[in-house]
N, C-alpha and C positions, 0 to 999 in steps of 0.2 A: 156574539159568537154564533157561528152557524151550528144548528143542531142537525144530527143525522138520525135517520130512521133505521135502527139496527135490525128491525124486523123485515125490511125489504130485501129482496134477492140482491146479490152482489152485482150482477151485470146490469140489472135495472137501475141501480143507484149510480154506477160508475161507467155507463155505456159510452158516454162522450169521451172520457179520458182514455178508455181502452181503444177506441177507434183512432183517436189522434196519435196514440203511442204506436199502433200498428202501422199507420201511414208513414210516420217519421222513420220507423225501422226499415220499411221497404225502400223508401227514398235513399236512406243511407247506404243500403246494400247495393242499389243500382248505381249510385254515384261512385262508390269504391271500385266496382267492377269495370267502370269505364275510364278510370284514371290511367294516364300513361305510366309505363314502368319507371320507377324511380331508382336510380343507382344509389345505393346506400353509402357509397364511398364519397358522395358529394353532399354538402349541406345545402340549405335553401338558397344560399348566395352563389352556388356553383363551385365553391372552393372544395378541393380535395381534402378528405379527412383520412390521414394515413393510419389512424388507429382502427379504422373499420374495414373489414374485408370487402373487396370489390366483387360484385356478382355480374355475370354477363346477362345481356338481354335474353329473355326466354326464347328458345328456339334457335339460338346461335351458340357458337363455341368460341372460347378464347383462342383456339388454335386453328380456326377455319382458314386463315390466310396461310398457315404453315403446312396444310395438308391438302394439296391439290389432288384431284382424282384423275386416274388414267384408265384407259380401256383394259379390261382383264383379258389376258391371253390364255386361252384354254384349248387343250388338245383332247378331242373326244376319241374314244376307242370303241370298236364294235363290242357287243356283249361277250362274244367268245374270247376276245383278246383281254377284256377286263377280267374275266374269270381266270385266264391263264396267268396274267400278271399278278393278280392278287394271290393266286395259289403259289406262284414261285416265290413271292416275297414272304409269305407265311412259311414256306419250306425253309428258307434261309434263316428266318428269325427263330424258327423252332429248334434250330441247331445251337442257338445261343445258350450258353451256360455261364454261371458264375464260377470263375476259375481262380483258385488261390495259388496254384503252382505256376508262377510266371518266371520265365527266364530273362536274362539280362541282354538278350540279343537286341541290337539297336533298331529303332524304328525311325524312318525318315520324318523329320519334323513337319514337312509339308503334309504328310498324312494326318497328323494330329491337328494341324491348322484347318485342313478341309473338314474334318469331323466337327470341329468347334464352329466353323462357319455354318455347317448343317444345323447344329444346335441353335445357332442364332437365328434360324428361320422360324423358330417356334413361335406360336401365338402368345400374347401376353396382355394383361389388363391394361387397356388404353394405350397399347403399344409402347409401354414404358420400358420394356426389356430389362427387368430388374435382376440381372445376373452378371456374374463375373466368373470366368474360368481361369484359375491360376494354374499354369502348367509348370511343374517342377521337375527338372532333370538333374540339378546339382546334387551330387552324392552326399555332401555335408548337410544340406538342408533336408534331404530325404531322411537321413539318419536322425536328425534332430526331431523331425516330424514323427518318426517311428518311436523314438524315446518318449515323446509327449503322449502319444496315443497309447502306448503300452503301459505307461504309468497309470493312466486312467482306466484302461481296460482291465488291469490286474485288480483294481479296486472294484470295478463293475462285476467281474466274475466272482470275486470273493465276498462282496458285501451288498452291492446294490441290486443285482439281478435276482429275481425270485427263483425258487426251485423249479417252478413250472417253466419259466423262461429257459433256464439251463437245460431242463429236460427236452424242450422242443428243439434246442440247438444240438443235442447229443448226436443226432444222426449225421450232422455235418462235421463232427469231430473238430469243432473250432475251439480255440483257447484264446487267452489274452495276447499271445504272441502273434505278431503280424509281420513275418519276414518279407512278404511280397511288397511291402512299402519301400524297402531298400533294394530289392532284386529287380523290380520292374523298371524299365528305362524311363518311364514317365509316371508321375502321379498328378492327376488333374483334381484340383480342389474346387468344387462348385460352391460359390457364394450366392446367397440371395441378397438383394439390395433392399434394405428396409425403407430407405428414402434416398433422394438425390439432392444435389446442390447445383443450381443453375449457374450460368456464366456471371450473372450479377449478384451471386451469393445468396439467392433466395432458396429456401427449402422446397423441394419438389415432392409431392405425394406420389407414392407408387402403390398400385392396387393389386391385390391378390399375389403378393410376392412369392409366397410359398408354392402356390399352385403353378404360377408361371414358371418359376425356376425348376420345379419338378417336371413339368411337361418338357422343358428344354433338355433336362437330363435324360428323359426318355428318348428324345431325338438323338442325343449324343450316344446313348447305348446302341441304338439301331445303326448309327453311322459307323461306330467302332466295329460292330459285328460285320457290317457290309464290307469294311476295309480288311477283314481277316485278322482282327485283333481280339484279344480277350481282356476281361476286367472282372472285378468283383466290387459291388457297391459296399462301401464301408462307411458306417455312420459313427463318427467319433464322439460318443456321448461324453459330455462334460469337458472335452478337449478343445472345443471350438474357439473360445477366447484366446487361448495360448497359440493356437495355430494361426489365428488372424493376426496376432502380434508378430509372430515369426515371419509371416509372409508380407508383412507391412501393408495390410489392408485397413481401410478406415473403419471406424466404429459403426458406420452406417451399413456395414455388410456383416452377414452371419453365415457361418459354415453350414452348408446343407448336406453335402456328401463328399466322400473321397473316392476317386477311381484310379487305382493302379492299372496302368495300361501297358500291354506288350504282347509277346507271343507266348503260348503255353509251353511249359517245360516238356521235354521229350517224354518224361514219365508222369505227366500230369494226370491226376485222378479227380473225378467228380462223383457226387452221390448219384445213385440210380433212382431218380425221382420221377413221379408221374404228374403230368400236367392235367388239370381238370378238362374234361371233354366240353365241347361246345354247349351241350345241353345244360351244363352246370354254371356256365358263365354268361349265357345269353337268354334273354326273355323276349320272345317275339309276340307282339300284339298286332294281329291283323284282322 
């Protein structure tokens, strides 16, 4: 049996083993870094393994062939024109108000379609466009929607909402009653898509659904205002699943917001509110 001198320093005793281990480790790292990328969906015989997720080669995309690029068409404006256009747009948007007094005067469907087309130009995560705009004009469906929402809103106002929340809403004089849902000629229900189903039945991942659908809703609000229409953003707390079933939407979609759309009533009133000045909403770092 080999005897060891425990009084000798560790490196002095095992210097050869330490050097050999270090050389082997460095060679292993170098070999691994030079190996070609291995698709984990194939075994060593080259056969596909359907139980393992397939990964694209680094630096490429699974959708490269489906996304050709084209030259970007851009129209530049002189500085003064940019200032004028931005100021005019702000002036129009600054007139926008949340209006709850909506009359039943008819609105051409083409106007609604153009506004939703505008919403569809919104950016989205990986361009998945995870939104659906359900446009309701049928009086019976609108009445059923109102009943569903008012059932939940009554509970919200009486039990679920805190006293502070109710106090913050007092200046708007809102209640659980939502007559504009049946008075407005259209109600647009915005759904966010949680995921999609491809043509071959595979589940598609959607990214940033809430943010993407919310940005699209902002585009829609701007488009409606530009068209001379009014609306009020309505968030049907706890009524989403029943609304989804009523409108025959799939379980992969979730109600984000409701927008009753139309013209303001002749006697429409809105709260006298103050918008924050630029200095309170903008931070300039130069």
